[in-house]
NUTORPA-838466 format. One line per 10 residues: number of its first residue (from 1); for each residue z, x, y of N, C-alpha, C. Coordinates in nm, 3 decimals. Example, Ala and Ser with C-alpha at 12.3 -4.5 7.8 and 13.67 -1.06 7.14 Angstrom:
<nodes>
1) 0.780:1.319:-0.569:0.780:1.230:-0.450:0.780:1.320:-0.330; 0.708:1.285:-0.225:0.714:1.367:-0.106:0.787:1.290:0.003;
</nodes>
This chain:
<nodes>
1) 4.405:10.746:14.199:4.419:10.707:14.094:4.539:10.843:14.123; 4.725:10.797:14.017:4.792:10.859:14.072:4.812:10.900:13.898; 4.888:11.013:13.898:4.957:11.045:13.699:4.834:11.105:13.584; 4.677:11.097:13.662:4.551:11.050:13.569:4.476:10.962:13.498; 4.421:10.978:13.411:4.315:10.873:13.359:4.427:10.738:13.286; 4.474:10.753:13.202:4.622:10.665:13.131:4.684:10.549:13.266; 4.705:10.660:13.356:4.780:10.598:13.448:4.739:10.459:13.586; 4.812:10.361:13.544:4.739:10.268:13.596:4.685:10.266:13.757; 4.620:10.182:13.835:4.509:10.188:13.880:4.618:10.145:13.972; 4.627:10.216:14.151:4.633:10.166:14.282:4.703:10.046:14.255;
11) 4.619:9.998:14.218:4.582:9.841:14.338:4.741:9.795:14.207; 4.715:9.787:14.073:4.830:9.747:13.950:4.951:9.752:13.958; 5.009:9.844:14.066:5.110:9.861:14.105:5.268:9.775:14.174; 5.191:9.653:14.169:5.319:9.545:14.228:5.289:9.491:14.404; 5.191:9.568:14.481:5.175:9.590:14.601:5.156:9.416:14.616; 5.091:9.358:14.569:5.084:9.164:14.577:5.208:9.089:14.575; 5.296:9.172:14.445:5.440:9.084:14.447:5.564:9.124:14.530; 5.574:9.266:14.605:5.715:9.253:14.684:5.688:9.389:14.653; 5.639:9.457:14.571:5.679:9.619:14.445:5.718:9.593:14.434; 5.727:9.465:14.370:5.801:9.522:14.200:5.753:9.549:14.132;
21) 5.780:9.588:14.040:5.652:9.597:13.889:5.679:9.491:13.802; 5.546:9.521:13.724:5.490:9.383:13.674:5.586:9.400:13.552; 5.672:9.447:13.493:5.724:9.440:13.322:5.852:9.403:13.345; 5.909:9.502:13.495:6.023:9.485:13.600:6.078:9.289:13.624; 5.956:9.286:13.717:5.992:9.165:13.752:6.030:9.021:13.624; 5.880:9.039:13.493:5.940:8.969:13.369:6.125:8.927:13.351; 6.168:8.833:13.428:6.262:8.850:13.317:6.284:8.773:13.234; 6.400:8.844:13.188:6.415:8.739:12.991:6.434:8.633:12.991; 6.472:8.586:13.122:6.505:8.388:13.144:6.401:8.342:13.139; 6.245:8.430:13.169:6.128:8.288:13.249:6.124:8.280:13.057;
31) 6.144:8.213:12.956:6.145:8.292:12.785:6.212:8.183:12.787; 6.131:8.141:12.616:6.270:8.054:12.576:6.288:8.089:12.492; 6.194:8.226:12.429:6.252:8.311:12.283:6.171:8.435:12.319; 6.229:8.557:12.213:6.230:8.652:12.241:6.080:8.641:12.199; 6.032:8.587:12.083:5.955:8.626:12.067:5.764:8.548:12.170; 5.848:8.523:12.285:5.748:8.380:12.375:5.730:8.551:12.475; 5.870:8.637:12.427:5.767:8.724:12.552:5.673:8.886:12.464; 5.713:8.904:12.352:5.599:8.950:12.277:5.471:8.900:12.315; 5.486:8.714:12.393:5.328:8.696:12.317:5.324:8.719:12.495; 5.360:8.680:12.641:5.270:8.754:12.740:5.267:8.879:12.772;
41) 5.390:9.027:12.706:5.267:9.136:12.674:5.212:9.137:12.606; 5.142:9.050:12.478:5.043:9.073:12.451:4.932:9.006:12.544; 4.978:8.919:12.631:4.871:8.895:12.678:4.809:8.981:12.838; 4.967:9.026:12.840:4.857:9.154:12.970:4.834:9.270:12.937; 4.826:9.299:12.767:4.732:9.398:12.739:4.585:9.353:12.723; 4.615:9.256:12.772:4.487:9.231:12.755:4.379:9.235:12.898; 4.453:9.205:12.994:4.413:9.291:13.164:4.481:9.403:13.229; 4.555:9.441:13.199:4.653:9.547:13.191:4.756:9.642:13.099; 4.688:9.754:13.028:4.727:9.772:12.902:4.913:9.902:12.980; 4.841:9.925:13.038:4.977:9.973:13.097:5.143:9.882:13.140;
51) 5.104:9.864:13.250:5.211:9.702:13.266:5.208:9.647:13.078; 5.134:9.645:13.030:5.191:9.591:12.882:5.320:9.668:12.785; 5.227:9.749:12.824:5.303:9.898:12.706:5.498:9.879:12.832; 5.494:9.875:12.905:5.631:9.881:12.997:5.634:9.740:12.943; 5.611:9.605:12.902:5.718:9.530:12.895:5.686:9.573:12.689; 5.686:9.593:12.639:5.660:9.610:12.478:5.755:9.722:12.478; 5.785:9.888:12.582:5.912:9.918:12.549:6.015:9.900:12.578; 6.028:9.826:12.669:6.189:9.695:12.681:6.201:9.587:12.641; 6.074:9.595:12.563:6.139:9.445:12.447:6.265:9.570:12.352; 6.160:9.661:12.296:6.205:9.727:12.156:6.321:9.791:12.198;
61) 6.350:9.788:12.361:6.464:9.867:12.412:6.609:9.764:12.429; 6.595:9.651:12.340:6.681:9.605:12.455:6.765:9.538:12.315; 6.861:9.565:12.325:7.009:9.538:12.165:6.977:9.404:12.198; 6.992:9.347:12.266:6.994:9.163:12.253:6.883:9.076:12.199; 6.796:9.212:12.170:6.659:9.111:12.115:6.652:9.134:11.928; 6.643:9.095:11.850:6.644:9.009:11.733:6.555:9.200:11.676; 6.592:9.254:11.570:6.509:9.319:11.537:6.394:9.315:11.404; 6.340:9.220:11.435:6.243:9.288:11.379:6.098:9.187:11.567; 6.201:9.168:11.584:6.109:9.152:11.741:6.098:9.317:11.813; 6.199:9.385:11.764:6.197:9.491:11.862:6.090:9.547:11.791;
71) 6.156:9.543:11.644:6.020:9.641:11.481:5.881:9.646:11.576; 5.842:9.474:11.583:5.736:9.391:11.634:5.644:9.468:11.731; 5.749:9.544:11.937:5.693:9.578:11.966:5.754:9.737:11.977; 5.766:9.715:11.910:5.737:9.895:11.803:5.605:9.940:11.864; 5.573:9.833:11.746:5.452:9.894:11.640:5.405:9.815:11.807; 5.354:9.764:11.863:5.283:9.723:11.977:5.215:9.818:12.099; 5.358:9.881:12.076:5.399:10.005:12.141:5.301:10.089:12.115; 5.281:10.114:12.031:5.226:10.215:11.901:5.075:10.243:11.887; 5.094:10.117:11.915:4.880:10.049:11.929:4.794:10.118:12.038; 4.831:10.050:12.136:4.890:10.062:12.273:4.830:10.222:12.323;
81) 4.965:10.347:12.287:4.936:10.461:12.209:4.862:10.518:12.229; 4.869:10.471:12.108:4.733:10.547:12.016:4.576:10.574:12.108; 4.523:10.705:12.137:4.411:10.732:12.150:4.260:10.686:12.105;
</nodes>
């Protein structure tokens, strides 16, 4: 495992998808709205919290997303990062 106990296992770094990280591969065009991105990240959190954190961070930093959705993503990111 690279990066310590909080890092995703080596097998979770997108080897089966051509090397792209899962959060990078999740294009915003895949979802009908911003809430769809939040829903997808929540589902991802159940299986891969590290990738979900990356997805929530991407949503929270996306200036094209509404403020309420960005705030929601930041709150969920904080929950994932809590010890």
